C-alpha positions in Angstrom: 3.0 7.9 19.1 0.6 10.2 20.7 -2.2 12.8 20.5 -2.2 16.6 21.0 -0.4 16.3 24.4 2.7 15.2 22.4 1.8 17.0 18.9 2.5 20.5 20.5 -1.1 21.4 20.2 -1.5 25.3 19.5 2.2 25.7 19.9 5.2 25.9 17.4 6.2 22.2 17.1 9.8 23.3 18.4 8.2 24.2 21.8 6.6 20.9 22.5 8.1 18.3 24.8 9.0 15.8 22.0 11.2 18.5 20.4 12.6 19.4 23.7 13.4 15.6 24.1 15.4 15.6 21.0 17.5 18.6 22.3 17.9 16.9 25.6 19.2 13.7 24.1 21.6 15.6 21.9 22.9 17.7 24.8 23.4 14.6 27.1 25.4 12.9 24.3 22.6 10.3 23.1 22.6 9.5 19.5 18.9 9.2 18.9 16.6 10.5 16.4 13.1 11.3 17.6 10.2 10.7 15.2 7.1 12.5 16.4 4.2 10.3 15.1 1.7 12.2 17.3 -1.6 13.8 15.8 -3.9 16.1 17.6 -7.3 14.5 18.2 -5.8 10.9 17.9 -7.6 8.0 19.7 -6.0 4.5 20.6 -8.0 3.1 17.6 -6.4 5.5 15.2 -3.0 5.1 16.7 -3.4 1.2 16.6 -4.2 1.7 12.8 -1.3 3.8 12.1 1.3 2.0 14.3 2.3 -1.0 12.0 3.3 1.3 9.2 5.1 3.6 11.5 7.0 0.7 13.0 8.0 -0.6 9.5 9.1 2.8 8.3 11.2 4.0 11.4 12.2 0.6 12.9 12.3 2.3 16.3 14.5 1.1 19.2 12.1 2.8 21.6 8.4 3.6 21.3 6.9 6.3 23.6 3.1 5.5 23.7 0.9 8.5 24.8 -2.6 7.8 23.8 -5.9 7.6 25.6 -6.9 11.3 26.4 -9.3 11.6 23.4 -10.7 8.0 24.0 -11.5 9.2 27.5 -12.9 12.6 26.5 -15.2 10.7 23.9 -16.3 8.3 26.6 -14.8 5.4 24.8 -15.4 2.2 26.8 -12.5 1.5 28.9 -12.2 -2.2 27.6 -11.7 -0.7 24.1 -9.0 1.6 25.2 -7.3 -1.3 27.1 -7.5 -3.6 24.1 -6.1 -1.1 21.7 -3.3 0.0 23.9 -2.6 -3.7 24.5 -2.3 -4.5 20.9 0.0 -1.6 20.4 2.3 -2.8 23.2 2.4 -6.3 21.5 3.2 -4.8 18.1 5.9 -2.6 19.4 7.5 -5.6 21.3 7.2 -7.9 18.2 9.0 -5.1 16.3 11.9 -5.3 18.7 11.2 -1.9 20.3 11.2 -1.1 24.0 8.1 0.7 25.1 7.6 3.5 27.6 3.8 4.1 28.4 2.7 7.6 29.3 -0.5 7.6 31.3 -3.1 10.3 31.5 -5.9 11.0 34.0 -9.5 12.3 33.2 -10.9 15.3 34.6 -13.2 14.4 37.6 -16.4 15.7 35.9 -16.4 12.4 34.0 -17.6 10.7 37.1 -15.9 8.6 39.7 -16.4 5.2 38.2 -15.3 6.0 34.8 -12.3 8.1 35.9 -11.1 5.3 38.2 -11.5 2.5 35.6 -9.8 4.8 33.0 -6.9 5.4 35.3 -6.5 1.8 36.1 -5.9 0.8 32.4 -2.3 2.3 32.3 -0.7 0.6 35.4 -2.5 -2.7 34.6 -1.1 -2.7 31.0 2.4 -1.6 32.1 2.4 -4.6 34.7 0.9 -7.0 32.1 3.4 -6.2 29.3 6.3 -5.2 31.7 6.9 -1.8 30.3 7.7 1.3 32.2 4.9 3.6 33.1 4.8 7.3 33.8 1.2 7.4 35.5 0.4 11.0 34.7 2.0 12.8 32.0 0.8 16.3 33.1 1.5 15.9 36.7 2.8 19.2 38.2 1.6 21.0 35.0 -2.2 20.7 34.9 -2.5 21.9 38.5 -0.9 25.3 37.6 -3.1 27.4 35.3 -0.2 29.6 34.3 1.2 26.5 32.6 -2.0 25.5 30.8 -3.7 26.8 27.8 -7.2 28.3 28.3 -8.9 25.0 27.4 -7.3 23.6 30.7 -6.3 20.3 28.7 -3.1 21.4 26.9 0.1 22.9 28.2 1.5 26.3 27.1 5.0 26.4 26.0 6.0 27.3 29.5 4.7 24.0 30.7 6.3 21.8 28.1 9.7 21.6 29.9 8.0 20.2 33.1 6.2 17.6 30.9 9.5 16.5 29.6 11.0 16.5 33.0 8.2 14.1 33.9 9.0 11.7 31.0 12.9 11.8 31.2 13.4 9.6 34.5 11.2 7.0 33.0 12.9 7.1 29.5 16.5 7.5 30.6 16.9 3.9 31.8 15.9 2.7 28.4 18.6 4.7 26.6 22.1 3.6 25.7 25.1 5.8 24.6 
Protein backbone atom coordinates (compact mmCIF):
# COMPACT_ATOMS: atom_id res chain seq x y z
CA UNK A 1 0.00 0.00 0.00
CA UNK A 2 1.88 3.02 -1.21
CA UNK A 3 2.29 6.01 -3.46
CA UNK A 4 4.34 6.74 -6.58
CA UNK A 5 7.52 5.48 -4.90
CA UNK A 6 6.01 2.00 -4.93
CA UNK A 7 3.86 2.40 -8.07
CA UNK A 8 6.90 2.65 -10.41
CA UNK A 9 6.18 6.25 -11.33
CA UNK A 10 7.24 7.05 -14.93
CA UNK A 11 8.59 3.50 -15.33
CA UNK A 12 7.28 0.24 -16.67
CA UNK A 13 5.57 -1.51 -13.76
CA UNK A 14 7.97 -4.42 -14.18
CA UNK A 15 10.91 -2.09 -13.41
CA UNK A 16 9.65 -0.98 -10.00
CA UNK A 17 10.91 -2.34 -6.72
CA UNK A 18 7.57 -4.02 -5.97
CA UNK A 19 7.73 -6.11 -9.18
CA UNK A 20 11.37 -6.83 -8.43
CA UNK A 21 10.28 -8.02 -4.98
CA UNK A 22 7.97 -10.61 -6.56
CA UNK A 23 10.91 -11.85 -8.63
CA UNK A 24 13.21 -12.05 -5.60
CA UNK A 25 10.64 -13.92 -3.55
CA UNK A 26 10.28 -16.53 -6.29
CA UNK A 27 14.04 -16.78 -6.83
CA UNK A 28 14.61 -17.38 -3.12
CA UNK A 29 11.88 -20.01 -2.83
CA UNK A 30 9.19 -17.98 -1.08
CA UNK A 31 5.63 -18.72 -2.12
CA UNK A 32 4.04 -15.27 -1.86
CA UNK A 33 1.97 -13.28 -4.32
CA UNK A 34 2.67 -9.56 -4.21
CA UNK A 35 -0.32 -7.27 -4.73
CA UNK A 36 0.75 -3.73 -5.49
CA UNK A 37 -1.97 -1.46 -4.11
CA UNK A 38 0.10 1.66 -4.73
CA UNK A 39 -1.22 4.71 -6.55
CA UNK A 40 0.84 7.68 -7.68
CA UNK A 41 -0.19 10.78 -5.75
CA UNK A 42 -1.70 8.77 -2.88
CA UNK A 43 -1.81 10.34 0.57
CA UNK A 44 -2.23 8.66 3.93
CA UNK A 45 -5.90 9.75 3.91
CA UNK A 46 -6.49 8.08 0.56
CA UNK A 47 -4.65 4.97 1.67
CA UNK A 48 -6.69 4.79 4.85
CA UNK A 49 -9.88 5.03 2.79
CA UNK A 50 -8.76 2.22 0.44
CA UNK A 51 -7.16 -0.10 2.99
CA UNK A 52 -10.25 -1.85 4.44
CA UNK A 53 -11.41 -3.02 1.00
CA UNK A 54 -7.88 -4.11 0.04
CA UNK A 55 -7.54 -6.10 3.27
CA UNK A 56 -10.92 -7.75 2.72
CA UNK A 57 -10.20 -8.58 -0.92
CA UNK A 58 -6.62 -9.81 -0.67
CA UNK A 59 -6.41 -11.09 2.93
CA UNK A 60 -2.69 -10.35 3.13
CA UNK A 61 -0.28 -12.10 5.43
CA UNK A 62 2.05 -9.07 5.26
CA UNK A 63 1.28 -5.43 4.54
CA UNK A 64 4.08 -3.16 3.41
CA UNK A 65 2.97 0.37 4.24
CA UNK A 66 4.71 3.09 2.22
CA UNK A 67 2.78 6.33 2.51
CA UNK A 68 3.48 9.85 3.68
CA UNK A 69 5.58 11.47 0.96
CA UNK A 70 2.61 13.22 -0.65
CA UNK A 71 1.30 14.28 2.75
CA UNK A 72 4.64 15.94 3.38
CA UNK A 73 4.88 17.55 -0.05
CA UNK A 74 1.41 19.04 0.52
CA UNK A 75 2.28 20.25 4.01
CA UNK A 76 -0.29 18.02 5.69
CA UNK A 77 -0.16 18.49 9.45
CA UNK A 78 2.09 15.87 10.98
CA UNK A 79 -0.63 14.89 13.46
CA UNK A 80 -2.96 13.99 10.57
CA UNK A 81 -0.27 11.83 8.95
CA UNK A 82 0.46 10.11 12.25
CA UNK A 83 -3.22 9.44 12.94
CA UNK A 84 -3.86 8.05 9.43
CA UNK A 85 -0.83 5.76 9.48
CA UNK A 86 -1.66 4.63 13.02
CA UNK A 87 -5.19 3.69 11.94
CA UNK A 88 -3.75 1.78 8.98
CA UNK A 89 -1.43 -0.14 11.30
CA UNK A 90 -4.38 -1.02 13.56
CA UNK A 91 -6.51 -2.16 10.61
CA UNK A 92 -3.71 -4.32 9.21
CA UNK A 93 -3.10 -5.94 12.59
CA UNK A 94 -6.82 -6.54 13.13
CA UNK A 95 -6.90 -8.28 9.74
CA UNK A 96 -4.15 -10.64 10.96
CA UNK A 97 -1.38 -9.18 8.79
CA UNK A 98 2.14 -8.40 9.89
CA UNK A 99 3.14 -4.91 8.78
CA UNK A 100 6.41 -3.43 7.61
CA UNK A 101 6.51 0.36 7.65
CA UNK A 102 8.64 2.19 5.10
CA UNK A 103 9.62 5.69 6.12
CA UNK A 104 10.42 8.64 3.93
CA UNK A 105 12.20 11.92 4.62
CA UNK A 106 11.25 15.37 3.36
CA UNK A 107 13.64 17.57 1.40
CA UNK A 108 15.30 20.15 3.67
CA UNK A 109 13.62 23.08 1.89
CA UNK A 110 10.43 22.30 3.86
CA UNK A 111 12.07 23.80 6.94
CA UNK A 112 13.77 22.29 9.94
CA UNK A 113 10.82 22.01 12.32
CA UNK A 114 8.47 20.35 9.81
CA UNK A 115 11.07 17.97 8.40
CA UNK A 116 12.10 16.87 11.91
CA UNK A 117 8.51 16.37 13.07
CA UNK A 118 7.67 14.54 9.84
CA UNK A 119 10.68 12.21 10.15
CA UNK A 120 9.79 11.42 13.78
CA UNK A 121 6.36 10.03 12.83
CA UNK A 122 7.68 6.78 11.38
CA UNK A 123 9.88 5.60 14.28
CA UNK A 124 7.25 6.70 16.82
CA UNK A 125 4.55 4.63 15.12
CA UNK A 126 6.86 1.65 14.61
CA UNK A 127 7.64 1.67 18.31
CA UNK A 128 4.02 2.21 19.38
CA UNK A 129 2.64 -0.57 17.18
CA UNK A 130 5.72 -2.80 17.41
CA UNK A 131 6.27 -3.10 13.69
CA UNK A 132 9.57 -3.18 11.82
CA UNK A 133 10.63 0.05 10.18
CA UNK A 134 12.83 0.98 7.27
CA UNK A 135 13.56 4.60 8.27
CA UNK A 136 14.25 5.92 4.75
CA UNK A 137 13.10 4.01 1.69
CA UNK A 138 15.33 5.94 -0.71
CA UNK A 139 18.53 5.78 1.33
CA UNK A 140 21.51 5.37 -0.98
CA UNK A 141 19.36 6.21 -4.00
CA UNK A 142 18.29 9.84 -3.67
CA UNK A 143 21.90 10.81 -2.92
CA UNK A 144 22.91 9.68 -6.43
CA UNK A 145 21.51 11.88 -9.19
CA UNK A 146 22.24 9.19 -11.77
CA UNK A 147 19.69 6.95 -10.02
CA UNK A 148 16.96 9.59 -9.83
CA UNK A 149 14.48 10.99 -12.32
CA UNK A 150 14.77 14.65 -13.24
CA UNK A 151 12.20 15.59 -10.56
CA UNK A 152 14.69 14.49 -7.88
CA UNK A 153 11.89 12.62 -6.08
CA UNK A 154 11.49 9.33 -7.95
CA UNK A 155 14.08 6.68 -8.78
CA UNK A 156 14.97 5.72 -12.31
CA UNK A 157 14.79 2.04 -13.23
CA UNK A 158 18.50 1.83 -12.33
CA UNK A 159 17.69 2.89 -8.75
CA UNK A 160 14.83 0.47 -8.15
CA UNK A 161 17.03 -2.57 -7.31
CA UNK A 162 18.70 -0.50 -4.58
CA UNK A 163 15.27 0.44 -3.20
CA UNK A 164 14.45 -3.26 -3.00
CA UNK A 165 17.83 -3.91 -1.36
CA UNK A 166 16.79 -1.38 1.31
CA UNK A 167 13.45 -3.11 1.92
CA UNK A 168 14.62 -6.72 1.81
CA UNK A 169 16.50 -6.97 5.15
CA UNK A 170 13.48 -5.58 7.01
CA UNK A 171 11.00 -7.75 5.12
CA UNK A 172 12.86 -11.06 5.15
CA UNK A 173 12.32 -11.78 8.89
CA UNK A 174 8.55 -11.57 8.29
CA UNK A 175 8.65 -14.23 5.56
CA UNK A 176 8.15 -17.96 5.93
CA UNK A 177 8.98 -20.67 3.38
